[in-house]
N, C-alpha and C positions, 0 to 999 in steps of 0.2 A: 504494500500500500504506500503510495507516494505521500510526501509530507503535506501537500495541499489537500489530499483526500482525508488524511488523518485530522488536519485542523478543521476541515468542514464537518467531519463526524463529531468532533468535540463540541463545535458550535451548536450542532443540531441536538446533541445530547443535553447541553446546557439549556437550550430553549425548551426541550421537553420537560426537564426538571422544573423550570420556572412556571411553565404552563400548568403542570400538575399541582404545584404548590398554590397557585392562584385559584385553581378550581376548588381545592380543599378549603382554602381561606373563605371563598364565597359560600361554599356549602356549610362550613362551620358557623359563619355569621348568620345564615338563614336559620340554622338549628337553634343557635343561642337566642336569636331574636324571638323565635316562636316560643321557646321556654320562658323567656323573660316576660313576654306579653301574657302568657298563660298564667304564670304564677303571680304577676303583679296586678293583672286585671286593669291595666292602665287605659286600655282602649274600650273594653266592654267586658262584662262578666264572662269568664271562661269555664269550660267543662260544665255548662249550665244545667243540662238535662241530667247528667249523672249525679252531680253534687246535690241538686234539688231532690232527686229521687232518693238518694241515701239519707237526706235529712228527714224525709217523710217515712222512711222504712228503717229507721235506726232501732226501733223497738221490735223484737221478734213477735210481739203480740199483735202487730198491725199488718198482717199480710194482705189485707184488702186494698192497701194504698198503692199497689203496683201501677195500675193504669187509671188512677182517679182523675188526673188532669190531662190525659192523652199525650203527655210530652215524651214519656219513655217509649221507645219503639222496639225494644228488644223482646224476645220470646220469653215465656215463663222459665224456660231452662236457663236463659241468660240472666234473668232476675234472680234465680236460685244461686247461680254462681257469684253474682255481684253482691248479694245480701251480706256475706261475712265482712265485706269492706266497710259496712256501716259502723263497725266498732272502732274504726280508726279515726284519729283526729283529722278534721277536715283539711287543715293545711298540709299535714303529712300525706294524706290521701292525694291531694292535688299534685304534690311533688312527685310521688311515686307513679301516679297514673300518667302524668305527662312524660316522665322519663320512659315508662313502659311503652307508651305509644310511639315515641321516637325510636326506641330500640326495635320495635316491630316493623316500623317503616323501613329502617335500615336493613333488617333481615329480609324483607320483601324484595328490596333492590338487589341484594346479594344473590338470593335464590333465583330470581329471574335472570340475572346476568349469567349465572353458572349453567342454566339450562337452555340458553339460546343455542340453536344449531349453528355450528361454526362461529360461536359467539366470541366476544373479545377475550383475549388472553395476553399475558405478558405486558408489554408497554401499553397496549390499547386498553387493557383492564384498568390500569392506573388512571386513564382518562375517563373511562366509562362509569366507574363506580361513583366518584364525586358528582359527575354530571347527572347520573340517574337519581342520586339522592336529592340534588338541587331541584330537579324537575318534580319529584314527588313532594318536596316541601312547599313549593309554590303552587301546587295544584289545589283546586277547590276541594276535592275529597279529603285530602289530608288536613287542610286548614279547617274544614268543617269538623273533623274529628277532634281537633284541639279546641274548637269552639264549644261543641255540644258535649264532648266526652264520649260519644258513641264510638266504640272500638270496631268500626267496620273492617279494619285491617285483619282482625282475628279470624273471622270466617273465610276471608279471602285467602289468607295464608294456609289455613287448614285444608281448604279445597285444592289449592295449588299443590301443596305437599302430597295430598292423597293421589291426585291424578298424575302429576309430573314425576314425582319421586317414588310413589308407591310401587311402581313396576320394577324398580331397581333391585337386583338380587340382595344387596345389603339390607334393604328395607324389608323384603319378603322374609328374610331369615330372622328378623327380630321376633316374630311370633309365628311359629309354624301352624298354629291353630286358627288365630284370627288375623285375616289380612290387614296389615297396618293401613294400606291405602284406603280401603273401604271404611275402616274405623274413623279415619280423619275426615273423609267426606261426610259420614254420618254425623259427626260432631259439628261440622260446619253447617249442615242442614238443620241441626237442632237449634243453632243460633240464628240462621236465616233460612227459612223453609224452602224457598225457591231454589236454593243451591242443591236440592235433591236431584236436579237435572244432571248434575255431574255423575250420579249413579247411572243414569241413562247413557251417558257417554262411555262409562266403563263397560257397561253391558254391550254396547255396539262395538267396542274395541276387543271384545272377546274376554275381557277380565270380569267374568260374570260372578265369580265368587266374591270379588271385591264389591261389585254392585249390590249383591244381596246383603253383604255385611253392612254396607253403608245404609241401606234402607232399614235394616233391622236396628242398627245403632240409633238412627233418627227416631224410630218409633219408640224404642226403649227409653231414650233420654226424655222424650216428650211425655211418656207415661209416668216416668219417675217425677218429673216436674209437676204433672197433674196431681199425682198422689200427695206431693208435698204442699202444693198451693192450688187446691181445686177451684176456688172462686176466681183468682186471676187467670187461671188457665181457661176456664169457661169464658171469661170476658175476652181473652185474646183470640181464641179459636172460633168462638161462636158469636160473641158480641161484635167483634171487629173483623171477623172473617180473615184470620191470619194476619192481623196487623193493619188492615185498611182503616185509615182515619187517624192512626197514631202519628204523632209528630207534626201534625198540621192537616189542613184540608187537602184532600187528594188532588184538587185542581190547582194547587199552588205551583208556581214555576219550578220550585225545587224538586218536585216529583217528576223525574224524567223517565216515566214509563209510558207505555201506550195508553194505559188507563187515564193517566194524567193528561196526556195529549188530547184524547177524545173529549174529556171534560172541559178542557180549555177551548176546544173548538165549538162548544155549546151543546154537545150531545149529553143526554142524561136518561135515566130510567132504564127500563128493560132493553130498549134499542141499543143503548150504549154498552150495556153488559154483554149482550149477544155479540155485538160487533167486536168488542174487546176480546172475548173468548175465541172467536173465529180467527182474528188477527194473531192472537197469542199462539194458537195451535199451529198456524202456518209458519210463524217465526221459529217455533220450537223444532218443527220437522225439518225445515230448510237449514236452520242454523246447526242442528246436530249433524246433518248430512255433510255439511261443509267442514265441520270440526273433525269428523271421522276421516275425511279425505286428507286433511292436513296432518292429522296424527299419523296416519299410515305413510305419509310422505316424510316422516321424521321430525315434524314441527309440532311436538306435543305441547310446548308452551303456548304457541299460537292457537292450537286447538282449544286449550283451556281458556285462553282469553276470549275466543269467539263464543264459547258456551257462557262465559261470564257476561258478555255483551247481550246474549239472549236473555240471561237472567235479569239484567237491567231493564230490558224492553218489556218482558212479560210479567214482571212483579206488579202486584197491585199498587205498591208504592216503591219508589226507588229514589231515596233521598241522596244528598251529595256524598255522604260517607259510604254509600254502597256502590259508588261509581268507579272504584279503583280498577275494575276490570277493563274499562275503556282505555285507561293508560297502558295496561299491559298489552293491549292489541297493537301498540305501535312497534312491537317486535317484528311484525310482518313486513316483508319487503315488497314494494310496489314500484314498477317502472323498469324500463329497459336501459335507461341511461343512469349514470352515476348521479347527476344532478336531480333526476326525478325521484331518487330514493329519499330525498329530504322532505318531499311534500307531505307525505302521510304523517311522519313524526311531528313535523311542525304544526300541522293542522290539529292533531290530537292534543298537543301541549297547549296550543292557543285556546282551543275550545274549553279545556278543563282548567285553565288558569285565568282567563280574562272574562270580563262581564259581557253580557249580550250587547251592550252599547258600544263596546270596543270592537266587537266582531262585525257588526253590520251598521250602516248609517241609520240615522234617525228618520226612517221612512216607514209610514204606517204598514204598508204591505210587506215590508221586510222584517217587521218586528217578530212575527212567529218563527222565522228562521233563526234569529238570534236566541229567542227564549227556549227553543227546543233543540239547540245545536248538539248538546251531549247525546240526546236520544237519537238524533239523525246520524251522528257519527257511529254510535253503537249499532244501529240497524245496517248502515253501510258496511261496517266490518263484518257483521254476522252473516249478511245475505248477499252482498254484491261485489265487494272489492276483489279484484283478481290478484291475490297475493302470489308471488313468484314461487313456483315449485322447486324443490331441491334437485329434481331431475332435469330442470331446464338449464340450458347453457348460460342463461342470464342470471342464474343464482349467484355465482361468484365471478362472473365475467360480464358485468354490465358494459354497455357501450360507453366509450369515453365521453366526458362532458367537460370540455376544456373552456378556457376563457373566451374563446371566439364563438361558442355555441349560443343558441337562444335559450335563455333561462325558462324554467317551467312557468307557464302563465298563471296557474293557480297559486303557486308559491309567491309570485310577484304581486298578485292582487291581494293576497293575505297580508303580506308585509307592507304594502302601500296603505291598506286600510288601517292596520294597527299602528303604523308609523304616523298617519295623519291624526289618529285618535290621541296618540302620545303627544304630538305637536300641539294639538288643541288643549290638552290637559296641562302641559307644562306652561303654555302661554297664559293659561288662566291663573297659574300660580305666581306669575310675576307680581311684585309688590304694586298695590293699587292705591297707595297713599296719595291723595290729591296734592298735599303740600309738597311732598318730595318730587312728584312728577312735574308740577308746575315750576318748581325751582330748577329742575333740569331743563325744562323748556326755555326758561329765561336765560340759562347758560348758553344754550344753542343759539338763541336769537342774538345775544351779545357777541358771541364769537362770529356769527355770520355778518353782523354789522361791522365788526372790526376788519373782516376780510372783504367787505363790500359784496357779500353774496346773499343778502337778505332780499331775495326776489319773490318770496312766496306771497306776500300781501298784495303786490301789484298783479301777479298772475291770478290770484284768487278773486280780486275785485273785477278783473276783466271777465272772468268766467261767470261770476255771479250776476253780472248785468247783461249777459248775452245768453238768451234763453236756449237757443239751439246748441250752443257750446256747453252750457251747463248740463243739459239732458244727455248729450252724447258722452261727456266725460263721466257722468254718474254711471251710465251703462257700461262704459269701458272699465271703470274701476271695479265694478261688481262682477262682471262677466268674464273678463279675460284672465284674471289672476290665476284661476285654476284651469280654465279651458285650454289655454295655450300650452302650459307645461305638460298637461296630461296628453294633449294631442301630439306634442313632440315626442314624448316617451313612447306613445303607441306606434308612431311612424318608425322610430329607431328600433323598437322591438321587432317589427315586421320586416324592415328593410336593412337595418344596420346593427345586428346583434352585438358585435364587438364594441361599437360606439355606444350602444345602449348601456352596457355594463359600466363603462367609463363615465358616461354622462349621469347615469343614475347615482353612482357613488358620489360624484361631485355635488349633485343636488342634495343628497342626504347630508354630506359634511357641511355644506353651506347652511342648511336649515338648522342643524345642531348648533352651529356657531351663532346663528341668529337667536336661538333660544337662550343661549348664554347671555347675549346682549340684553334680551328682555328681562332676565332675572337680575342682572347687575345694574342696569341703568333704566329704570322706569321713566318714561318720558311722555309728557302731555303733548299731543299733536297740536298743530296750530289752531284747529277748530275748537279745542278745549282750553285755549289760553285766554283768560278774561282780560279785558281792557286792551285788546290788540286789534279789534275790528275784523277778525277773520269770519268768514261766512261758511257754515257747514252746509255745503250744497246738497248733500245726500240726506241728512237727518233733519235739516231745518234749524232754526234758531235755538240756542241753548239757554236754559234757565240757570245762570251761574250762581243763583242763590240756593239751588237745590244741591245738597252735598252728594247726591247719588247720580248726578248727571253724567259722570264719567263712564257709567255702564248702561247708558240709555238704550243702546241697541240690543242688549240682552244676548249678544252673541259671544263675546270674549272680552278679555281685559283690554280696555281702550288705551291703556298706558303702555302697551307693548308696541312701541313705535320705532325704537332704535335697535337694530338697523331696519330699514324698509325692505321687507321681503317681497313686496310688490315689485320694487325696482330690482332686487336681487334675483328673483325668479325670472323676470323678463330678460335680464342680462344673461342669465344662464341659457335661456332659450335662444337668445340671439347668437351667443357664441357657438352653440351646438349647430344651429342652422348654417352659420358661416362656415363652420368646419366640415359638416357632414353633407349638406345639401348639394346635389348636382345642378340645381336650377338657379339661374341668376336672380330671378324675382324673389326666391326664398332667401337668398343671401342678402339681398337688399332689405327685405323685411327684417332680417336678423340685425342689420345696422339700425334700422328705424325704430324697432319695437321698444328697446330699453330707453331710447331718448324720449319717445312719445309717452311712455309710462312715467318717466320722471316728471314731465310736464303735467300729466294728469294728477299725480299724487299731490303736487303742489297746488294745482288749480282747484282741487276739491278740498284743500286745507287739511289733508290727512297726514302729510309728512313735510319735513323741512328738506332743504337741499342737502344738508349734512346727513340726514337719514338715508337719502339716496346714495350718498358716498359710502356710508356704512354698509349698505346692501351690496355695493360693488366690491367692497373689501372682503366680505364674508364669501362671496361667490368666487373671487380670485383665490382665496385661501382654500375653498372647496375643491377647485380644479387642481391646485397644487397637491393637496392631500390625496386626491384620486390618482394623480400621476405617480406619487410616491408609493401608494399601495400597489399600483400596477408594476412598478419597477422593483420594489423590494418586498412586497407581500408574498404569501404562498402562491405558487403557480407562476412566479415571475418569469421563468425561462420561456414558457410557452407564450405568455402574454407579450413579452418584448420581441418575440420573433417577427411580429408584424406591427409593432408599435413604434412611435416616434422615439428615437434614441435620446432626445434631450428632454422631452416633456412627459413621456410615458403615455401620450395620447394614442388612440388607435389610428390606423391609416386614414388619410383625408378622403373626401368623396371621390376624387378622380382616381386615386390608387385603388379604392375599393371597387369602383366600376370596372377598372381594367382587370382586376382579379376575377370579377364575375364574368366578364367577357371572355377571358382566357379559359375559364373552366366550363363555360356554357351553362351555369346555374348560379343560384343565389349562394353567397358565401356561407350561409348557415344551413344549407340544405341537408348536409349529412351530420350536422351538429358539432363538427370539430374541424380545426385547421392547425393542429399542433403536431403534425408530422406522423400521426398514426394513420397511414394511408389505407391500411387494411381494415379500418374500423375498430381496431383494438389498440390498447396502450402498448408501447414497446416494453419488452421485458427488461427489468433492471435487476441489479444485484439485490436490491431491497425488496423486490416484489415476489420472489419465489417462496413457496411454502410447502410443507409436507402435504401429500395427498392421501395419507393413510386414513382409512375410514375410522370413525369413532365406534365404540362398541354399541351394538343395537340393544334396544330395550324391549321387554315383552310388550306386545300390543302394538308396536310401531309398524312392523312389517314393511320396512324401508326397502325399496327396490330402486337402486340408482344405476341406470345402464351405463355401460362403458362408452361415453360419448366423446372422450378426448382421444385424439390420435397422438402419435409421437410428436407431431409438429405443433399441436395446439394445447397440449396439457399444461405447459407453463404459462401460456398466454392467458389462461383463465385464472391464474393465481394472482388475483388482484388484492388479496388481503395482506396488508402489511402490519397487521396488528401485533404480530409476534416480534416485529423488529423493534429496536429501541431508538428509533430516530436516526439510525446511522446511514440508511440508504437514501438514494435520491428520490425514491418513491414513497418515503415515509411521511411526508407532510401532505395534509389534505389541501385540495384546491378550493379556496374561498374567494369568490368574486362578487 
């Protein structure tokens, strides 16, 4: 190994160590924050349902109080197991319960990672474990468990262990009489009855002794609980029909089951019940068939997750703490390209971590989509999504997705939507003190007067007394701010994929820098400066005696004015058009658009000239950062093979057109231009891996045909997880 190669390996190893350390630091911070909030109750009461239930049930002579206020959602068997904790001091119980929940969540992450087919190992496991824990900690199911105290992770873990681990010889040998896998599934069903569907999965997989054991365990545990607490058991099974109505009204948004969806759609009575039963039966049949197919393909963890998604859909009630199965479904692989593989995990994490307002715009007809997103994702996983089979060449040999390929549209739309929501949220957090904002406004006016750049008042007066100019500028200000950037992004995505990535990154960086300006320097725009005679051409005259006039539009913080992102985004669009457009008229518009926008924001009294200069600065910085990312970030070698050597920008319009003309097709038609002419990534020293099959487990019946020839076996070895960052292929491509 040459000296240069050795130095590069050391740098990559150091980068790997730092990245893993940062991941663990973030994960540890999330865990500590969750514990602190739970124990302190600084934001809201924590472990509310369990602690309240224990307070009512502290006396052994009061067994009738189990379901007296419908807050406790557990089964009578769960209540019997929980009752001994009533003897503990409440503060001690909260500490132990929160630590126990955290330990169980960590155990779920470890068990899931260990049972993924061809899952992460070695260096990749060091990345995957803290990342998985962080995803779980920010998800709504886990946050809900710390909020209510409902330990939904316990039945999930029991069912997962019973199905995925129960078939292993070491587990079968634990008890030659009673199958451990079936026993665990039965206990899980005793805590959450619908989990008895896992016994059906075991039966269909040929593990019938375990299926019968699970059913018998469930019945025995329920009967024992009934004998110990007859009245609460009758209330749960007969009065609430296996828990329906406990924890809240079944039509609440938190109930992400088909029953809850039908109720929210306005159905009720016998019609709703019959329709729910028919839909539930269809989901069970189709979902179990798909789960069996993937289990026989060697993806037993995915099969368990799909049955869990069926459980969420067909349960009479499926509250947030019962939706962990949806998160487990992200282990399935979807897509023929590397870049496509990110779409499904990102979608699942977003749906289970963000509010419905963050997922979809505030449009009435889109509201049901956001409210029922977890259920829709669960149904899609259980019934429809084409997860890649292990017998497919695409399993470990996806088509390359380099920096010149077209990103996945769904992923881009998701990130744009969530990014805009975050932009609006952070903008609303900018300080809105009128005194501070007006003081900064006076500073800007004084500086412009000293520089003889105070042109806003003259332009505003001309616009205000010219009716056609006023109406046209008002329309321009409101309509083009979003329309033009979105249109430019759409054109780049369709016609210039390499330029799209570069321009998108530049826009994101510029917007982030703009948000920093909003937070650090709240500024009253000219129209909100008293005693300066500016006319608000859009909203009309202001009542400066009203202290709330600064938020008169009800849209966002009106003091988020420095820098002007109206000017900044228009300058971004202009630069992109000049750089990428092959048409002269479009390049001329690129020159005119930011200049015209600058005049409009001053004519409508929304910004100062220095605001416009601030917008230009953040956009210039955004393009610099985008160029640095392309030159020095992951995937830089492929990116720079067709990029400007000085700026890191992609080829200009004329060069791109010549490339298309020479190839006779769009540059993005095959998804890559990084030298992999045969549609596969070149084999590197860091990309080879062992092809030895892992031991089969009972019930899996894996059949993997010999699909690789001598010349293609290594080409499919795309997994560099076992490398330690030493090879050229060990770093992921992020664009």
